N, C-alpha and C positions, 0 to 999 in steps of 0.2 A: 578362892579369894584371888583377886588380881594383884600381882606384885608390879607396881608401877614402874619400878626400874627395869623391869625384864618383859613386861607383857603388854605394853604400850607400842604399837606399830603404825607408823605413818601410811596411809593408803598408798602412797607411791611404792614403798616397800613391799606391799601386797602384789601390785602390778607388777614389779621387777622379778620377785621370786616367791610365788604363792606357795610352792611346796614347802618352803622354809617354814613359812608362817604354820601351814597345816600340821606340819611335823612336830611344831612346837606345841600347839595345842594338844597333840597326843602323848608327846614325850614328857610334857610338864604337868599334864593332867590339869591344866589351867586355861581359861578362856583368854583369848587376846582382844585387847581394844583397839579397834582401828580408828585411827584420826585423820582428819581433814582440816588443815591450818590451824592444828592445836586443839581442835574439839573433837570429842567423841562421836563417831557417826555409826559405828556397827560393833558387834561383838562376834567373834568366830570361836567356836568350840567344836570338841570332837563329837561325833554322832552318838558315841556311848555315853559322854557326859550329858548331852542333851536328852537322850531318852531316859536316863536316870532321873535327870531333874523334872521331866515332864511325868514320870511315874509317881515321884515324890510330891509334886503338886496335886496330883489326882488323888493319891492316897489322904494327904491333908485336907482337901475339899471334901472327900467323904467321911472324915472323922468330924469336921466342923458339922457338916449336914447330920451326922449322927447324933452330935451333942445338942443341936437345935431340935431336933425331934424330940429328945429325951426332955428338954426343958418345957417343950410345948405339949407334952403328955402323949406323944405319938410313939409309944412303945408296947411291944407285946412280949409275953415270956416266951422263953426257949421252946417250950412244950407246944404253945400256940404258933409260933414260926415253923416249927416242924411239921404241925399239921396243915398249916396253909400251904407249905411247900411239898407236902405228901412225902415227907422224909421220915426214916425210922429212928 
């Protein structure tokens, strides 16, 4: 969650001291909202936070797809899945 009092940075500040902005994303474990003329233009976040969020989105998509398959009657038993995948 962005803390507006601490995590909004004018684009000019990023140009002046990019290292400070990058350190903030890592140390605070929150993204930084970059602004230009008072409007949000980009979000900077740590690589680990980006990877975590991407993994979570991928997992949630798989869950939604699985629930959709169940509702549509596209399901097989565990025994049948193991047989199809040649698992013991």
